[in-house]
C-alpha positions as CSV (number, residue, x, y, z in Angstrom):
1,M,34.2,89.6,-77.0
2,S,37.0,87.2,-77.9
3,Y,36.7,83.6,-79.0
4,R,39.4,81.0,-79.0
5,F,38.7,78.0,-81.4
6,A,40.4,74.6,-80.9
7,P,43.2,73.6,-83.4
8,P,41.9,71.3,-86.2
9,L,43.1,68.1,-84.4
10,A,41.1,68.9,-81.2
11,G,37.9,67.1,-80.6
12,L,38.5,63.7,-82.3
13,G,35.9,61.2,-81.2
14,S,33.4,63.9,-80.3
15,A,29.6,63.5,-80.8
16,D,29.6,66.1,-83.6
17,P,29.5,64.1,-86.9
18,R,30.8,66.8,-89.2
19,P,34.4,66.6,-90.4
20,L,36.7,68.8,-88.3
21,S,37.6,71.0,-91.2
22,A,34.0,71.7,-91.7
23,R,33.2,72.4,-88.1
24,H,36.2,74.8,-87.5
25,A,35.5,76.7,-90.7
26,A,31.8,77.0,-89.7
27,D,32.9,78.3,-86.3
28,A,34.8,81.0,-88.1
29,Y,32.1,82.1,-90.4
30,D,29.5,81.9,-87.4
31,A,31.9,84.3,-85.5
32,T,31.9,87.0,-88.3
33,G,28.2,86.6,-89.4
34,T,27.1,89.5,-91.5
35,A,30.6,90.8,-91.8
36,Y,31.2,87.9,-94.3
37,L,27.9,88.7,-96.2
38,H,29.0,92.4,-96.8
39,Y,32.6,91.5,-97.7
40,A,31.8,88.7,-100.2
41,D,28.5,90.0,-101.5
42,G,28.9,93.6,-101.6
43,T,26.2,96.2,-100.8
44,G,23.2,94.3,-102.1
45,G,20.9,95.9,-104.7
46,Q,19.7,94.0,-107.6
47,P,20.2,90.2,-107.7
48,H,22.2,90.5,-110.9
49,E,24.4,93.3,-109.7
50,F,27.9,92.8,-108.4
51,S,29.5,95.2,-106.1
52,S,32.0,93.3,-103.8
53,R,35.8,93.4,-104.3
54,Y,35.3,90.2,-106.4
55,A,32.9,91.8,-108.7
56,F,34.8,90.9,-111.9
57,A,35.0,87.2,-110.9
58,D,31.4,87.2,-109.8
59,R,30.4,88.6,-113.3
60,T,32.4,86.0,-115.0
61,L,31.1,83.0,-112.8
62,W,27.5,84.5,-113.4
63,S,27.9,84.2,-117.1
64,R,28.6,80.5,-116.9
65,I,25.6,79.9,-114.6
66,E,23.4,81.9,-117.0
67,T,24.7,80.1,-120.0
68,S,23.8,76.8,-118.2
69,L,20.4,77.8,-117.4
70,A,19.6,79.1,-120.9
71,A,20.9,76.0,-122.5
72,L,18.7,73.8,-120.4
73,H,15.6,76.0,-121.0
74,A,16.4,76.1,-124.7
75,S,16.5,72.2,-124.9
76,G,12.7,72.3,-123.7
77,R,13.2,71.7,-120.1
78,R,10.8,73.5,-117.8
79,A,11.8,71.9,-114.4
80,I,15.2,72.4,-112.9
81,R,16.9,71.2,-109.8
82,I,19.8,73.1,-108.4
83,L,22.2,72.2,-105.6
84,D,24.4,74.9,-104.0
85,I,27.0,73.2,-101.8
86,G,28.6,75.5,-99.2
87,C,25.9,78.2,-100.0
88,G,27.0,80.5,-97.3
89,P,24.4,83.4,-97.0
90,G,22.4,82.1,-100.0
91,T,23.4,84.8,-102.4
92,W,24.2,82.5,-105.4
93,T,21.3,80.2,-104.6
94,V,18.7,83.1,-104.7
95,R,20.3,84.7,-107.6
96,T,20.2,81.4,-109.6
97,A,16.6,80.6,-108.6
98,R,15.4,84.2,-109.5
99,R,17.1,83.9,-112.9
100,A,15.5,80.4,-113.6
101,A,12.1,82.0,-113.0
102,E,12.8,84.8,-115.3
103,L,13.8,82.4,-118.0
104,G,10.4,80.7,-117.6
105,F,11.2,77.5,-115.7
106,T,8.0,76.4,-114.0
107,A,9.2,73.9,-111.6
108,I,12.5,75.2,-109.7
109,E,13.9,73.3,-106.8
110,C,17.0,74.6,-105.0
111,R,18.8,72.9,-102.1
112,G,21.5,75.0,-100.2
113,I,23.7,73.4,-97.7
114,D,26.4,74.8,-95.4
115,P,28.0,73.7,-92.2
116,S,27.6,77.2,-90.6
117,P,24.2,77.7,-88.7
118,G,24.9,81.5,-89.0
119,M,25.3,81.4,-92.8
120,I,22.1,79.2,-93.2
121,A,20.1,81.7,-91.0
122,L,21.2,84.4,-93.4
123,A,20.4,82.3,-96.4
124,R,16.9,81.7,-95.2
125,Q,16.5,85.4,-94.7
126,A,17.6,86.1,-98.2
127,A,15.2,83.6,-99.6
128,A,12.2,84.9,-97.6
129,G,9.3,85.8,-100.1
130,L,10.9,83.9,-103.1
131,E,8.9,80.6,-102.4
132,S,6.1,80.3,-104.8
133,A,3.9,77.7,-106.6
134,T,6.8,77.2,-109.1
135,T,9.9,77.9,-106.9
136,G,11.0,75.9,-103.8
137,L,14.1,76.6,-101.8
138,S,15.5,74.8,-98.7
139,F,18.6,75.3,-96.7
140,E,20.1,73.1,-94.2
141,V,23.1,72.9,-91.9
142,A,25.2,69.9,-93.1
143,D,28.6,69.2,-94.4
144,L,29.3,68.4,-98.0
145,H,29.7,64.6,-97.7
146,S,26.6,63.9,-95.5
147,A,24.4,66.1,-97.7
148,L,25.5,64.6,-100.9
149,A,25.0,61.1,-99.7
150,S,21.3,61.6,-99.9
151,E,21.3,62.8,-103.4
152,D,20.5,60.6,-106.5
153,D,23.1,59.9,-109.0
154,H,22.9,62.7,-111.7
155,G,20.0,64.1,-109.9
156,A,20.8,67.9,-110.2
157,D,20.8,69.9,-113.3
158,L,23.2,72.4,-111.9
159,V,25.7,71.9,-109.0
160,L,27.5,74.8,-107.5
161,C,30.5,74.7,-105.0
162,L,31.9,78.1,-104.9
163,Y,34.8,80.2,-103.6
164,G,36.2,78.9,-100.1
165,V,34.4,75.5,-99.9
166,F,37.1,73.3,-101.3
167,N,39.9,75.5,-99.7
168,H,38.4,74.6,-96.3
169,L,38.4,70.7,-96.9
170,A,41.0,68.7,-95.2
171,A,43.3,66.8,-97.5
172,P,41.8,63.3,-96.9
173,L,38.3,64.6,-97.9
174,R,39.1,66.4,-101.2
175,A,39.1,63.4,-103.5
176,S,35.9,62.0,-102.2
177,A,34.2,65.4,-102.3
178,A,35.2,65.8,-106.0
179,Q,33.8,62.4,-106.7
180,A,30.4,63.0,-104.8
181,L,29.9,66.3,-106.6
182,A,30.6,64.5,-110.0
183,R,28.3,61.8,-108.9
184,V,25.2,64.0,-108.4
185,N,25.7,66.2,-111.3
186,G,23.4,65.7,-114.1
187,G,24.1,68.9,-116.1
188,T,26.6,71.3,-115.1
189,L,29.1,71.5,-112.2
190,I,30.9,74.6,-111.3
191,V,33.6,74.8,-108.7
192,T,35.7,77.7,-107.7
193,A,38.7,77.8,-105.3
194,R,41.4,80.3,-104.1
195,S,44.7,79.7,-106.0
196,V,48.3,79.6,-104.7
197,G,49.1,82.9,-106.3
198,S,46.0,84.9,-105.3
199,L,46.3,88.0,-103.1
200,P,45.8,87.4,-99.3
201,T,42.4,86.9,-97.8
202,I,41.2,85.9,-94.4
203,Y,38.0,84.4,-96.1
204,V,35.5,85.3,-93.4
205,A,35.8,89.2,-93.6
206,G,37.7,91.8,-95.5
207,I,41.4,91.6,-94.8
208,E,41.4,95.1,-93.4
209,Q,39.5,93.7,-90.4
210,A,42.5,91.5,-89.4
211,A,45.1,92.7,-87.0
212,H,47.2,89.6,-87.9
213,Y,46.9,86.5,-90.1
214,V,49.1,83.7,-91.2
215,Q,48.5,81.1,-94.0
216,D,50.5,78.1,-93.1
217,N,50.9,76.4,-96.5
218,D,52.8,73.4,-95.0
219,A,49.9,72.7,-92.5
220,D,47.1,74.0,-94.7
221,R,46.0,76.0,-91.7
222,M,44.9,79.6,-91.4
223,E,45.3,81.7,-88.3
224,V,43.6,85.0,-87.9
225,D,43.4,87.6,-85.1
226,L,40.7,90.0,-86.0
227,A,40.9,93.7,-84.9
228,D,38.2,93.1,-82.2
229,G,40.4,90.4,-80.5
230,T,38.6,87.5,-82.1
231,H,41.0,84.6,-82.9
232,L,40.1,82.1,-85.5
233,A,41.9,78.8,-86.7
234,F,40.6,76.7,-89.5
235,D,41.8,74.6,-92.6
236,S,42.9,76.5,-95.6
237,H,44.6,75.0,-98.7
238,L,45.5,77.0,-101.8
239,F,45.2,75.2,-105.2
240,R,47.0,75.0,-108.4
241,A,44.7,74.7,-111.3
242,S,46.3,71.3,-112.2
243,E,45.6,70.1,-108.7
244,L,42.0,71.1,-108.8
245,A,41.5,69.5,-112.3
246,A,43.2,66.3,-111.1
247,L,40.7,65.8,-108.3
248,F,37.6,65.9,-110.8
249,A,39.2,64.4,-114.0
250,P,38.7,60.7,-112.9
251,H,35.0,61.3,-112.4
252,C,33.7,63.8,-115.0
253,P,34.8,65.5,-118.1
254,V,36.2,69.0,-117.3
255,R,35.0,71.4,-119.9
256,E,36.7,74.6,-118.7
257,L,39.5,75.5,-116.4
258,T,40.0,79.2,-116.1
259,G,41.4,81.9,-113.8
260,L,38.8,84.3,-112.4
261,D,40.4,87.8,-111.9
262,L,44.2,87.8,-112.7
263,F,44.3,91.6,-113.0
264,H,41.2,93.5,-111.7
265,S,41.9,93.0,-107.9
266,R,45.6,94.2,-108.5
267,F,44.5,97.3,-110.2
268,A,41.5,98.2,-108.0
269,C,41.7,101.7,-106.6
270,N,42.0,102.3,-102.9
271,P,40.1,105.2,-101.7
272,A,42.7,105.8,-99.0
273,W,45.3,106.4,-101.6
274,N,44.1,106.8,-105.2
275,P,42.3,109.9,-106.4
276,A,38.8,109.2,-107.7
277,G,38.7,108.0,-111.3
278,A,42.3,106.9,-111.3
279,N,41.6,103.8,-113.2
280,G,38.9,104.8,-115.8
281,A,36.9,103.0,-118.4
282,E,39.9,102.7,-120.7
283,T,41.9,100.8,-118.0
284,I,39.0,98.5,-117.2
285,D,38.5,97.8,-121.0
286,R,42.2,96.8,-121.2
287,L,42.1,94.7,-118.2
288,A,39.2,92.8,-119.6
289,R,41.1,92.2,-122.8
290,L,44.1,90.8,-120.8
291,E,41.8,88.6,-118.9
292,Q,40.6,87.1,-122.1
293,L,44.1,86.5,-123.2
294,C,45.6,85.1,-120.1
295,S,42.9,83.4,-117.9
296,A,43.4,80.0,-119.3
297,D,47.3,80.4,-119.5
298,E,48.9,77.4,-117.7
299,V,51.2,79.6,-115.7
300,L,49.2,82.8,-115.1
301,I,46.0,80.8,-114.1
302,D,47.6,80.0,-110.6
303,S,47.8,83.7,-109.9
304,A,44.1,84.4,-110.4
305,A,42.0,85.4,-107.4
306,H,40.1,82.2,-107.9
307,I,40.3,79.2,-110.1
308,M,37.0,78.0,-111.8
309,L,36.3,74.5,-113.1
310,V,33.2,73.7,-115.1
311,A,32.5,70.1,-115.6
312,E,29.9,68.0,-117.4
313,P,28.4,64.8,-116.1
314,H,30.0,61.4,-116.8
315,L,26.9,59.6,-118.0
């Protein structure tokens, strides 16, 4: 089956209120469905295990989320409100809710939003059985701006906006998106985005599933032909760390700006080429030490797989 999605400028004036960038990205994620889930989130297993190709970045990101949860709990708080903007299949929402419960929070409210109906359906499946007297999760189809418009100022203790969300925002929407995220943050805001020097991705599935792809950095547009004949076209902008920080700095104190995975993806073994165990524990240890030395370097940060921004509320 083949799909042809309209270019980003098509459909102006249509009844769909979502921004065009959100709609076309949503179409792309809907088309790949569970392929994105397996590509981005690995093979599953325990909630705090990381098995995707971005496992090192995931572990680094998770350490920041855990630190935020633990600090809030240590302050005496037992109620927590979490927003996951662009939640995809709900993996990070569910992980965070489970960890909050493990830490002893007794009133946990999580809201996940995504413009892709397919991703929201997967998120609801992932959260099935997690609802309890202390934990409530809700997932809804919405774009970033409309979802945050209903949120109170500083109403969330933890705000997540991870991986491709900001990459898929059209240029006129980025500044207002940063302002909206900063406005609702009452504790910790964590944003990640693909960098200008990152290895190639097609976002919605593993790159090996693409017959052809082009990232047009002048037009901020991604064109992908999947191996099954599906054609996708959606907004895709690659960030420099300074550019991402400049969006948020007017609205909130930026506490941390770091690169996620400068080396690990580039040293990853390919089972079609490398013998088993080619990069052993000693290699992994040295890569981890390199990450610690270089992840905040003002030049090297733009070659990480993702850039992570951690911000505090501007109260």
